[in-house]
Steps between C-alpha positions, in 0.01 A plus 500: 500500500382860467849647541703217347850607405440872575868527592510881449271582790665721767218580741151393604278769652248366750279760662299243707710232665197334657344452160831377361521231772160372389598442135505140393824465305512182299884488485809712494433633150166632613673743732697793350702523818692190387663714232490851651640401847396844633169591664370862510206674661511777237735607219780603733453323835652154521376254769793323664347457847166340428217522755204278416176682591282378790211429258695210343416147612710305251791577272454329165728271304795676330392835640854640544683241293864605433446853624865509596497871603290423807697533825238427765144379524255550786196273500206598722300279735211495257692269264438131542675358191802571285468347153725292274822679389369822659847640578708260287816659366480813716874489540526847662259404778684497835210520739147361507249502788249212496221543756332231708189530283672320214408134488620415148829583325490378141756294316798699370373800705854632579689288248835661404465795735874495530528818706263386778700475824247386757142379518263416778220264394186570708352238729181490288684314219482121506714414199801656334416435138730366238764737359367778729848631590712319241810698403478758782876491520542796742254353751688466829207456736168323477245437775274202447204499743343212687195517282690359201457125440687455173787661311433427138717416201797736450347755741843643606717347228805715420470722808877502530509773761326298767734374768253332733136401493259380765215275390231497768331203659183559297668413168437140394659495157800662329452446130721453194789748485353721770846631609706375208801713405481697822878504483554724807291288731707376797231401755154346472248445779223251411205483733357182650194497272681426174397165357623527138805658338497466125757485217792745524327710769837611629714422200818695422508676837879469496567701817270292721666413829212427743153355457271479800210258444262490799280222362511192723372283214739526205327691219447316175785655308611452135853374468611810305340755739848629595668434165814710454484644854812315633319344789807281556652814656189617688348418835145371548328575831200277587304387809719269713250215486501506121876505424521136391201540274657792318831310474325218321317701232625674184563790456529571875763233560742683269551794736849521647372502853160420651461640852225547755307830517548632853259697712661829405435434130137418571453809715664720233279346226181552703605850598571590135153378397331701777704811416467491119141382476320677783 
């Protein structure tokens, strides 16, 4: 709590970004950036386009917490992990490059980065941690690679700018509230590997019109997974051989129409995966 309630801070001068990334911040009040919002390399030069040096292998917890003046961040191939709440509250951040070297993105890593418009998650990441992109309301595009096996609790909650999302075949679980309050979401593609969809995973996605679920065996799905998403007006597309199974199970049976996925849909889904995740 070294800088607790230092609300008058206007700038933080960091002459060595690599050393800064290595600091172990205990919480938000340990980091003066939480109050200052502005990062400088000297008295007069503000850093808005942050380039992490090649010598850095991990970016620590809370490193750039609520540094809302940041516009872009470039992370080098030397980095393997991004810590907890590292870029949380960086509301001015519109662009971030995450290299394939990164294997771990911490919880809350990009929480409330409301200006972020697109993100590509590298194919080295196996799990999208809880609250990682919660509240990224301007996010219109996200690429989830085939390496990811789970989308954790509230990972994309409140990403109201998303209109469609493709969940690859590698994902086996979509956890509590993962896409809750994604109010602009109209189309969802769920790969054939999904076995579990948890509470309110797609709740309050009021614009939802089409859900494509490629799993031949109906995923174990909580009854409120689509709560508030008006599925009674939406169409569910599933493998032809599984239509009757989906019609018999809540919440799937509440969709307005349940129709067979045709060959074109399958080809498009496979093509999208190959294109996005190559």
